[in-house]
C-alpha positions as a Markdown table, in Angstrom:
| # | Residue | x | y | z |
|---|---|---|---|---|
| 1 | Unk | -42.4 | -3.4 | -3.7 |
| 2 | Unk | -40.5 | -6.6 | -4.4 |
| 3 | Unk | -39.4 | -5.3 | -7.8 |
| 4 | Unk | -38.1 | -2.1 | -6.3 |
| 5 | Unk | -36.2 | -3.9 | -3.6 |
| 6 | Unk | -34.7 | -6.2 | -6.2 |
| 7 | Unk | -33.6 | -3.3 | -8.3 |
| 8 | Unk | -32.0 | -1.5 | -5.4 |
| 9 | Unk | -29.9 | -4.6 | -4.6 |
| 10 | Unk | -28.5 | -4.9 | -8.1 |
| 11 | Unk | -25.7 | -2.3 | -7.8 |
| 12 | Unk | -24.5 | -4.1 | -4.7 |
| 13 | Unk | -24.5 | -7.5 | -6.6 |
| 14 | Unk | -22.6 | -6.0 | -9.5 |
| 15 | Unk | -20.0 | -4.4 | -7.3 |
| 16 | Unk | -19.4 | -7.7 | -5.5 |
| 17 | Unk | -19.0 | -9.5 | -8.8 |
| 18 | Unk | -16.5 | -6.9 | -9.9 |
| 19 | Unk | -14.6 | -7.2 | -6.7 |
| 20 | Unk | -14.6 | -11.0 | -7.0 |
| 21 | Unk | -13.3 | -10.7 | -10.6 |
| 22 | Unk | -10.6 | -8.2 | -9.6 |
| 23 | Unk | -9.5 | -10.4 | -6.7 |
| 24 | Unk | -9.4 | -13.5 | -8.9 |
| 25 | Unk | -7.2 | -11.8 | -11.6 |
| 26 | Unk | -4.8 | -10.4 | -9.0 |
| 27 | Unk | -4.4 | -13.7 | -7.1 |
| 28 | Unk | -3.9 | -15.6 | -10.3 |
| 29 | Unk | -1.3 | -13.1 | -11.5 |
| 30 | Unk | 0.6 | -13.2 | -8.2 |
| 31 | Unk | 0.7 | -17.0 | -8.2 |
| 32 | Unk | 2.1 | -17.1 | -11.7 |
| 33 | Unk | 4.6 | -14.3 | -11.1 |
| 34 | Unk | 5.8 | -15.9 | -7.8 |
| 35 | Unk | 6.3 | -19.2 | -9.6 |
| 36 | Unk | 8.0 | -18.0 | -12.8 |
| 37 | Unk | 9.0 | -14.4 | -12.2 |
| 38 | Unk | 7.3 | -11.2 | -13.1 |
| 39 | Unk | 9.0 | -10.7 | -16.5 |
| 40 | Unk | 8.5 | -14.3 | -17.6 |
| 41 | Unk | 4.7 | -14.1 | -17.5 |
| 42 | Unk | 2.6 | -12.1 | -20.0 |
| 43 | Unk | -0.7 | -10.4 | -19.3 |
| 44 | Unk | -2.2 | -12.8 | -21.9 |
| 45 | Unk | -1.1 | -15.8 | -19.8 |
| 46 | Unk | -2.7 | -14.2 | -16.7 |
| 47 | Unk | -5.9 | -13.7 | -18.6 |
| 48 | Unk | -6.0 | -17.3 | -19.8 |
| 49 | Unk | -5.3 | -18.7 | -16.3 |
| 50 | Unk | -8.0 | -16.5 | -14.8 |
| 51 | Unk | -10.4 | -17.3 | -17.7 |
| 52 | Unk | -11.0 | -13.7 | -18.6 |
| 53 | Unk | -10.1 | -11.6 | -21.7 |
| 54 | Unk | -6.9 | -9.6 | -21.8 |
| 55 | Unk | -9.1 | -6.5 | -22.1 |
| 56 | Unk | -10.8 | -7.4 | -18.9 |
| 57 | Unk | -7.4 | -7.6 | -17.1 |
| 58 | Unk | -6.6 | -4.1 | -18.3 |
| 59 | Unk | -10.0 | -2.8 | -17.3 |
| 60 | Unk | -9.2 | -3.6 | -13.7 |
| 61 | Unk | -5.4 | -3.1 | -13.8 |
| 62 | Unk | -4.0 | -0.3 | -16.1 |
| 63 | Unk | -0.5 | -1.8 | -16.0 |
| 64 | Unk | 1.0 | -5.2 | -15.6 |
| 65 | Unk | 2.8 | -4.0 | -12.5 |
| 66 | Unk | -0.6 | -3.0 | -10.9 |
| 67 | Unk | -1.4 | -6.7 | -10.8 |
| 68 | Unk | 1.2 | -7.1 | -8.1 |
| 69 | Unk | 0.3 | -3.9 | -6.2 |
| 70 | Unk | -3.4 | -4.5 | -6.0 |
| 71 | Unk | -4.7 | -3.1 | -2.7 |
| 72 | Unk | -2.3 | -0.1 | -2.4 |
| 73 | Unk | -5.1 | 2.3 | -3.3 |
| 74 | Unk | -6.9 | 1.1 | -0.2 |
| 75 | Unk | -3.7 | 1.6 | 1.9 |
| 76 | Unk | -3.5 | 5.2 | 0.5 |
| 77 | Unk | -7.1 | 5.9 | 1.5 |
| 78 | Unk | -6.6 | 4.5 | 5.0 |
| 79 | Unk | -3.4 | 6.5 | 5.4 |
| 80 | Unk | -5.1 | 9.8 | 4.4 |
| 81 | Unk | -8.1 | 9.0 | 6.7 |
| 82 | Unk | -5.8 | 8.4 | 9.6 |
| 83 | Unk | -4.3 | 11.8 | 9.2 |
| 84 | Unk | -7.5 | 13.6 | 8.3 |
| 85 | Unk | -9.5 | 12.2 | 11.2 |
| 86 | Unk | -6.8 | 12.6 | 13.9 |
| 87 | Unk | -8.0 | 14.0 | 17.2 |
| 88 | Unk | -7.5 | 17.6 | 18.1 |
| 89 | Unk | -4.1 | 18.3 | 19.5 |
| 90 | Unk | -2.4 | 15.5 | 17.5 |
| 91 | Unk | 0.2 | 16.4 | 14.8 |
| 92 | Unk | 0.5 | 15.0 | 11.3 |
| 93 | Unk | 3.6 | 13.2 | 12.3 |
| 94 | Unk | 1.9 | 11.5 | 15.3 |
| 95 | Unk | -1.1 | 10.5 | 13.3 |
| 96 | Unk | 1.0 | 9.1 | 10.5 |
| 97 | Unk | 3.3 | 7.2 | 12.9 |
| 98 | Unk | 0.3 | 5.6 | 14.6 |
| 99 | Unk | -1.0 | 4.4 | 11.3 |
| 100 | Unk | 2.2 | 3.3 | 9.7 |
| 101 | Unk | 3.4 | 1.3 | 12.7 |
| 102 | Unk | 0.2 | -0.7 | 13.0 |
| 103 | Unk | 0.8 | -4.4 | 12.5 |
| 104 | Unk | -0.7 | -5.4 | 9.2 |
| 105 | Unk | 0.0 | -7.2 | 5.9 |
| 106 | Unk | 3.3 | -9.1 | 6.0 |
| 107 | Unk | 3.9 | -8.5 | 9.7 |
| 108 | Unk | 0.4 | -9.8 | 10.6 |
| 109 | Unk | 0.9 | -13.2 | 8.9 |
| 110 | Unk | 0.9 | -16.2 | 11.3 |
| 111 | Unk | 0.5 | -19.2 | 9.1 |
| 112 | Unk | 3.1 | -21.0 | 7.1 |
| 113 | Unk | 1.2 | -21.1 | 3.8 |
| 114 | Unk | 0.7 | -17.3 | 3.7 |
| 115 | Unk | 4.3 | -16.7 | 4.8 |
| 116 | Unk | 5.6 | -18.9 | 2.0 |
| 117 | Unk | 3.5 | -17.1 | -0.6 |
| 118 | Unk | 4.6 | -13.7 | 0.7 |
| 119 | Unk | 8.3 | -14.7 | 0.7 |
| 120 | Unk | 7.9 | -15.6 | -3.0 |
| 121 | Unk | 6.3 | -12.3 | -3.8 |
| 122 | Unk | 9.0 | -10.4 | -1.9 |
| 123 | Unk | 11.8 | -12.2 | -3.9 |
| 124 | Unk | 9.9 | -11.5 | -7.1 |
| 125 | Unk | 9.7 | -7.8 | -6.4 |
| 126 | Unk | 13.3 | -7.6 | -5.4 |
| 127 | Unk | 14.3 | -9.3 | -8.7 |
| 128 | Unk | 12.2 | -7.0 | -10.9 |
| 129 | Unk | 13.4 | -3.4 | -11.8 |
| 130 | Unk | 10.0 | -2.8 | -13.3 |
| 131 | Unk | 8.2 | -3.6 | -10.1 |
| 132 | Unk | 10.5 | -1.5 | -8.0 |
| 133 | Unk | 10.1 | 1.4 | -10.3 |
| 134 | Unk | 6.3 | 1.1 | -10.1 |
| 135 | Unk | 6.5 | 1.0 | -6.3 |
| 136 | Unk | 8.5 | 4.3 | -6.3 |
| 137 | Unk | 5.8 | 5.8 | -8.5 |
| 138 | Unk | 3.1 | 4.7 | -6.0 |
| 139 | Unk | 5.0 | 6.1 | -3.1 |
| 140 | Unk | 5.4 | 9.4 | -5.0 |
| 141 | Unk | 1.7 | 9.5 | -5.4 |
| 142 | Unk | 1.2 | 8.9 | -1.7 |
| 143 | Unk | 3.4 | 11.9 | -1.0 |
| 144 | Unk | 1.5 | 14.1 | -3.4 |
| 145 | Unk | -1.9 | 13.0 | -1.8 |
| 146 | Unk | -0.6 | 13.5 | 1.7 |
| 147 | Unk | 1.0 | 16.9 | 0.8 |
| 148 | Unk | -2.2 | 18.1 | -0.7 |
| 149 | Unk | -4.1 | 17.1 | 2.5 |
| 150 | Unk | -1.6 | 18.8 | 4.8 |
| 151 | Unk | -1.5 | 22.0 | 2.6 |
| 152 | Unk | -5.3 | 22.2 | 2.6 |
| 153 | Unk | -5.5 | 21.8 | 6.4 |
| 154 | Unk | -2.8 | 24.3 | 7.2 |
| 155 | Unk | -3.9 | 26.8 | 4.6 |
| 156 | Unk | -0.5 | 26.8 | 2.9 |
| 157 | Unk | 0.1 | 29.4 | 0.2 |
| 158 | Unk | 1.1 | 28.2 | -3.3 |
| 159 | Unk | 4.7 | 28.9 | -2.7 |
| 160 | Unk | 4.8 | 27.3 | 0.8 |
| 161 | Unk | 6.6 | 24.0 | 0.4 |
| 162 | Unk | 6.5 | 22.8 | 4.0 |
| 163 | Unk | 3.5 | 20.6 | 3.5 |
| 164 | Unk | 5.2 | 18.8 | 0.6 |
| 165 | Unk | 8.5 | 18.5 | 2.6 |
| 166 | Unk | 6.6 | 16.9 | 5.5 |
| 167 | Unk | 4.7 | 14.6 | 3.3 |
| 168 | Unk | 7.8 | 13.4 | 1.4 |
| 169 | Unk | 9.7 | 12.9 | 4.7 |
| 170 | Unk | 6.9 | 10.7 | 6.1 |
| 171 | Unk | 6.4 | 8.7 | 2.9 |
| 172 | Unk | 10.2 | 8.2 | 2.6 |
| 173 | Unk | 10.1 | 6.8 | 6.2 |
| 174 | Unk | 7.3 | 4.4 | 5.2 |
| 175 | Unk | 9.4 | 3.3 | 2.1 |
| 176 | Unk | 12.4 | 2.8 | 4.2 |
| 177 | Unk | 10.4 | 0.5 | 6.6 |
| 178 | Unk | 9.1 | -1.4 | 3.6 |
| 179 | Unk | 12.6 | -1.9 | 2.2 |
| 180 | Unk | 13.8 | -3.1 | 5.7 |
| 181 | Unk | 11.0 | -5.7 | 5.9 |
| 182 | Unk | 11.8 | -6.9 | 2.4 |
| 183 | Unk | 15.5 | -7.2 | 3.1 |
| 184 | Unk | 14.8 | -9.2 | 6.2 |
| 185 | Unk | 12.3 | -11.4 | 4.4 |
| 186 | Unk | 14.9 | -12.3 | 1.8 |
| 187 | Unk | 17.1 | -13.8 | 4.5 |
| 188 | Unk | 17.0 | -17.6 | 5.1 |
| 189 | Unk | 14.1 | -18.6 | 7.4 |
| 190 | Unk | 13.0 | -15.1 | 8.4 |
| 191 | Unk | 11.4 | -14.6 | 11.8 |
| 192 | Unk | 8.3 | -12.5 | 11.2 |
| 193 | Unk | 7.8 | -11.6 | 14.9 |
| 194 | Unk | 11.4 | -10.4 | 15.1 |
| 195 | Unk | 10.9 | -8.3 | 11.9 |
| 196 | Unk | 7.8 | -6.8 | 13.3 |
| 197 | Unk | 9.7 | -5.8 | 16.5 |
| 198 | Unk | 12.5 | -4.3 | 14.4 |
| 199 | Unk | 10.1 | -2.3 | 12.3 |
| 200 | Unk | 8.4 | -0.8 | 15.3 |
| 201 | Unk | 11.8 | 0.1 | 16.9 |
| 202 | Unk | 13.2 | 1.6 | 13.8 |
| 203 | Unk | 10.0 | 3.4 | 12.9 |
| 204 | Unk | 9.6 | 4.9 | 16.4 |
| 205 | Unk | 13.3 | 6.0 | 16.3 |
| 206 | Unk | 12.8 | 7.7 | 12.9 |
| 207 | Unk | 9.5 | 9.3 | 14.0 |
| 208 | Unk | 11.2 | 10.8 | 17.1 |
| 209 | Unk | 13.8 | 12.3 | 14.8 |
| 210 | Unk | 11.1 | 13.9 | 12.6 |
| 211 | Unk | 9.1 | 15.0 | 15.6 |
| 212 | Unk | 12.1 | 17.0 | 16.9 |
| 213 | Unk | 11.6 | 19.4 | 14.0 |
| 214 | Unk | 8.1 | 18.8 | 12.9 |
| 215 | Unk | 6.1 | 18.1 | 16.1 |
| 216 | Unk | 4.6 | 21.6 | 16.2 |
| 217 | Unk | 3.7 | 21.6 | 12.6 |
| 218 | Unk | 0.1 | 20.7 | 11.5 |
| 219 | Unk | -1.3 | 20.3 | 15.0 |
| 220 | Unk | -5.0 | 20.0 | 14.6 |
| 221 | Unk | -7.0 | 22.8 | 16.3 |
């Protein structure tokens, strides 16, 4: 019995070890990128600093850019879950808006050390065409995933593009809010609370605009 219990716990231990290694690599990379700039640091240098092989880095992160955007897969999963599990009577736009306007990440930071680290990362992304291009690819993937979910729920025919139009509109809204936050954070001595208020105001205004034409679409039965 003890042997079986030990065996059943092994997958959990392995998974925790993998998560710890992934987090170590990502945090090490972000620190180096923030200090010296994304283009100035090689994957080999990240591997050396994290005390892993370069192959191990690529096992966890297919591209160098993904070292910066670690965690966005989880964001995508949570976004899709928020839409998929919305209550009856709630539209896709309402569910998405509730999720995307939740205070998290940059806007939830309340300590100076984390704020300083985030400001460095924001400036690094703003200065890197490669990172901004990767971010656009990720947002495009979000739109594809959301479009597929909406199309499946509404029973859209192959030639019906409405699900994809809705998805792209919502993800573009999210991207615009991200760009707004980043722009404000690049200012001198940014006020995180003020930025959070601005994001909610701007987001709610944009959502009302979309709801005017999309409120009756994708209402869950």
